[in-house]
N, C-alpha and C positions, 0 to 999 in steps of 0.2 A: 509477580507471580506468586500463588501461592504454594504449601507444600502439599503433600500428597504421601498417602503410604507406598514404601521402596516397590514396585514392580520387581517381579522375577519369572524363571521356564515355570512356574504351576501357577500364577495368578494371571499372566498375558496371553492374549490369545492370538495365536498366530496366523495366519502374517498377518501385522498392524498392518492395519488400514488409517491413513491419517487424513480421512473422510467420516471417518466415525465418530457419532457424539463424545464414546467413551477417548478418544485421544486428543479431539479437544477440549474438553472437557479436565484434561486430566494430561494437558501434552505437557507441561514440567518432570511428571514420574516419566512421560515413557523418553523425555531426551536425555534422561538423565542415564537410564537403562540401555537405549540406544550407545549412547558414547560411552559406558564403560562396558556393555558387553557385545554390540554388535555396530561398529563405525561404520560398517558397508553392510547393508543392512534389503534383504529384498522383500518390500514389503508392496502394498496395496494405495491405488487412489481410486477410491471404488472399485469397477473393476477391473481397471486398468494394473497390471504391474509397474513396479517402481520400484528404480532402488537408491536409498536414503541415505544419507551421508551427514552426520550429527556431529564430527570435532572441526573445532574451529580451521586451523591448518588444512584441513581434508578439502574444504568446502573452498576455502580464500584460493587453494590449489585448482580445484576443479573450473571454479569460474574464470579461472586463469586461460583455462587449458584448450588450447584450440581444436586440439581431440573432442571437443564435446559442444556441440552446434543444438539452438536451437531450433533449426528450420528441420522438421524432420523429412521432408522430401530431401535432402543433401544425401541421407541416407541410407534411403529408401527406395530413391528414384524413381519415384510418381509426380502426380501433379497437386495433391489432396495434403493439404498441411496438417489435416486433422484425420486422425485412425477413422473416417468415416464421413458420406456425404455431406455435405451441410449446404445449404442457402445462400443467397447473394449477401447479403446482411450480416449472417455468421462471418461467414469468409472474409469481409472487411474487415472485420472486428483480428481476425486472425492473420492478417498484414501488415500489422503493424508494425512501429520501430522495435521494441522490444521482443519482438520475435525473429527479427531476422539477422542477418551472420554479417562476416564482411565478407565483401567490400559496400554491399545494399546499405548494411546498420550505419556504417560510416557518413555515405550519404542523406541518409535522412536524418543522425543528429548533426548534421552540419548546419542543414538548412534551419531544422528547430532551432539549432544553437544563435541563429544569425536573427531567427527572432525573438528569443529570450535575450531580449539587450540589458546591461544595466540600469540604462535611464528606462526600457519599460518597468524593473523589476522595484528600481528605487522609488516612481511613485507612487507605487500600491503600499506603501508601509505608514506613511500618512494616513492611508484612508481606511487600510485595516486598521487603525487606532480608533478613528473619530466610528469606525462602524462596530467595533467590542462596547464602547460605554454606547452607541445606541440601542445597542442588542442590550446592554445590561440595566438602562433607562428602562425598558422596558418590560423587561421579566421582576425588576425589583419590585416589592411589596407585594408579589403573589404566591408567597408563602412556599411552599416545596412546587421547584419547577422542573421538568425533565430540562435539566444542562444542555445536552447530547441536541433537542430539538431546537429548542430557543436560542444558545449560542456556540456550540461546535459546530452546526450542521450550516447555520446563515450565512458562515466566515468564508469558507471557503466556496461556498456556492456565488454568494456576491464578488471573490474575488477573480472564479473560472468568468462569469458571467460578461466583467470588464476586461479580461484577456483576450474573451473569442469578439469581446462585442457585441454582445446581443443587445437589441433595444430591449427596453421596460417594456412593450405591449407582447415580445416575445418571450417571456416571463415561463407563462404556464406551460407553453411548448415546451419549454428548455428545461426546464425543471421535470416536467414528464418523462423526457430522455436522461434526464441523471439518476430518476427512479428506475427507468428501465435497464437502463445500464448496469447500476450500484445493487438494483436486489431483482431483478427481474428472471435471473438464471438460477434461482433453487423452489423447491417444491411444485406445486402445482401452477404455479406461473409460466413457468419453462414455455410451453405450449404456444400458452396465448404471447407469450415474448416472441416466438419464431414467426408464428405464422401474423402477427400483427403492429404489437407494438417495435420490435425492433425494424421494422420495415419505415412504419412512421418514423422512427428517430432518423435513419438514414436521409429519410426524405428531405425532412427540415432540417439539416446539416447542407446537404446541397441545397436547398433556395436559400439558407445562411450565405454558403460561397457565393452561389450567384450575384449576388447583394454587395455584397463585398466587393466581387470584381468591377461592377459599375459603378459601386462608390466607401472608395479606399475610406479608409479611418485609422485614426490610429492607436493598433489593438493589434495583438500578438495573429490573429486570424490574414488581417492583410499584409502583413508581414511574412509570413510562410507562404501564403498566393505569389507574392512579389518576390521571394530569397531567390536564390540561384548558385546552383555549385557546378562550379565547371561549364558554365551553360545550361542547365537543367534545372526546370523548377518541377516542383512534384504537381500530378498528375492531378484531374479530380477524384479517383478512389483513393491514393495516399493523403490527400486531405482530408475525406471522411474518416478514415483512419484516425490523422493524425488528430481529429478535433476529437473522437470517441474517447482516443487513449488521453489526452487531455482532461477531458471530463473526468473518466476513472481514476486516472494520476493523481489527478490535481485537487479532484474533490473527496474520494473516498478515504486514500490514505489520510489527508490530513483532518477529514472530522474524526477520525478514531484517535490520532495519533494526541489531539485535544482532546476528548475524552479520555483514553486511557492516562495522559500528562495528571487531568484532576483526580482519576480514581488512586494513581501511584500515591501522590498528596496525601489525599483522604486516607489512606491507609495507614499512610508511615509519618504520624502528624510531627515527629522529631524533624522529619525533613521539611514537613512544611512548615514548620516553625524558622527550620533556620533561613530558607528560602525568604521569610518575611523579613526577616533580619539580614539577611543577604541579598536585595535584590537582582544584584550583579552576577548573581547565578544563575540565572534562568535561564542563558542557553546551556550551562552545564546540565540542568536539569534536565532538557529535554533530549539532549542526547545520552541520560542516565535513562528516560524515558525509552528511547529508542531501543535499549540495548536490553533493558528490564523487560519490559512491558509494551516490546513493541508490536502496530499491529498488523505489519507484514511477514509471517512467521516462514516464510520459504520463496523463493522463487520459481520462477516459471520452468516449467521441463524444460531439459536438454539434453539432448540424444548423442551416445556413444559411435564416432563415426569410424572407431576401432574397438578392439580387444583392451579392453583397458585393466590390469589387477592392481588392485589397492588392498592392504590389510590381510594377502591370504584369500580373498574373493577376486572372483573376474566379472567382469562386468561387460558381458558381450557387445558387439557392435550392433549400433541399431537399439540397442535398451533404451527406455527412458530412466533417466538420472535427476534426483531431486535435492540441493543442500538445502538443510532444515536450518535455516540462518537463526531460527527462536534458541536451537539445543546448540549452538555455535559461540552464540552470545552466551552463554552460562557455562561455555567450556573453564573449569578452574585452570586446566594447563595455561591458559591466557590472562583470565579475571581473577585476580585476589580475592573470595568471600563471594564468589558469583550471586549467590541467594540473596547479598546485601544488597539494598539499594541507599545509594550512594551520591545523592544530586552531586560533589564535587571529585567524583571517582579521574584521576588523572594516573596515567592513561586512559584512554576509553577507544579502542578502536573495535568500536560494534560494527556490524555488517546490517544493519537498518534498513539502510537503502542500495543492501547490494554492494557489486565489488568489480573488478574489470571493465569490459567496455560496455557491460548492461548499467554500471553506476546511476543511479536515479537523477533525470538530468533536472526534477523539479526539487531536489533533493535545498538548495538553500528557501526556495519559497515555502518550503512546507515547513522550515523551523523556522520563517520568519512570521508566519500567521500563529505557529502555536505559541513561540514566545510570547510573539506583540498578547495576545489572548490569554496567557496564564497571567502575565505582568497586571493588567488592567483586572482580570479577575481578582487577582489576591488584593489587590489596591483597595478596591468598590465591595469588597464583601470581606471580611477582616474576623466574622464569623462563620463559615463558610464550612457549612458540613454536610452531611450524608442524610437523605433523609429517610432510609431503611437502613437495615442492619446490613454489613458488607457481605453476609452470605445469600443475600435477599439480590444483588446485583445479578442480571442473568448473560450467561456467558451465548451470543449469538454460535449456530452449530453451522461455521462456514469453513470450507477446509480452506488453509493457508490463511488464515487473519483468525486474531486475539482482539477481540471485539466484543459491547456490550452492546444490548438490545435497548437498552435508557440507559440516563444515570442522572435520578430523580437526589435535589439534592434543597437547601434553605439555603437563599444566599445572603440572610441578615436576620 
C-alpha cells in the first residue's frame, strides 16, 4: 500500500462511502482515520447504510460472534435475502455457502470439504508448475507484456477448469461464465448480465452438472454430486450455486493475489532481492502480501440479530455490519511497523482469508497457486521490471477489492 496525506474531519467527506472511487483509491488513509477516530462508524455502501469495523480485535470478535449472521432473513423474517426482488439467476448467487449461517453453512461446508480431498489438491501442484513454465515460454521474447492476462489469469482459470472437470470444447462458454461472474456486475454491463449473460451461465452450469451425473469423472464437481452428509446430497440449485462460488472464489481472488504479489515485490526491490536470495521465503512472502496488499479488503456483509454496543456506539438489530479486513491487517496494535512490507514477518496473523466459520475453504489452493507462480516467475525472469512508472498502475474502482486493471512488465 502507498501512503497519502492524513485525513481529518475537515478533509473527509461524511458519511464515508466504501464503494466510492475516493475510498478505493486512498483506502489506507481512510483505514488509518477510521481505526484512530471512529473504530465503529456508520458509513455507506453506495446507497445502503453499513456499520464499519476497522480494528483487528473488533473484526476478529465480530467474525466469531453468533449475534452477527450472513442471512438477512434471519433478522428480517422475510424470504428475500437481498433488500430488493431479484431474478432467479441472482438468487442462486445469493444462496451460496458463504452467505449461509449455521447449521446450513456447516452442512454445505462439510459436503464441499469431502470433495476437496488432499489427493485432489496434491495432483494439481505438478500441473500448476508445468503450466507456469508453459505460460512464460509463450510470454518471453514479447517485450512488455500484461502479466495479469499472460500469466496471473490463465493459472486459476486452468486450475478451476480441471477442478470442475470442464472439457476443452466447453472452455469458450466456461470463460464467458467467468467473465460474467467476475466483471458483469459493474457499470453498464449490469443490465445485460441480469437479463442475458447470467441466465446463460446458469444454463451452462446445469448442463455441465447433468453430464457429470451421467458420466462421473475424477474431479471436484463429480465429488460434490456424489458427496453425502447425514444422508443428504446437494440439490441441483445448491450445485449450481457451489460451482459459481468455486469460479468466483477460486478464480478472482487468485488472479489478483498473484498480481498483487508481483506488484508488491517490484515496488519493494530490497524485498524482491531477498526473496531471490532466499526462495524458501516464498510462502512467507505470500502471507505478507495477503496482509499488506491483499486483494480482498472486507468480508460479505453481516446483520446484527440484536442491539450490540461497541466503543460507545450501538449497532441496532438488523443493521448491516462489515469488518474491514484491510484496515485490520494494518492495525499497529497487532502488527509491528504495519506499513512496512516484510516478506519474513513473523508472526503474521493477518485476516486475508477471513476468520471464524467463514474462513476461506480454498485458502490452501490459492496459497499454493501463488507460491508456485512467484517461484517460477522469479527463477525465469532475473531482470523482471515494471514496463510503466509505478504511479501509472491503475487500481480498479471495485468495492471490497484491491486489484489492478493490468500489470505491464518486461520479463527479461
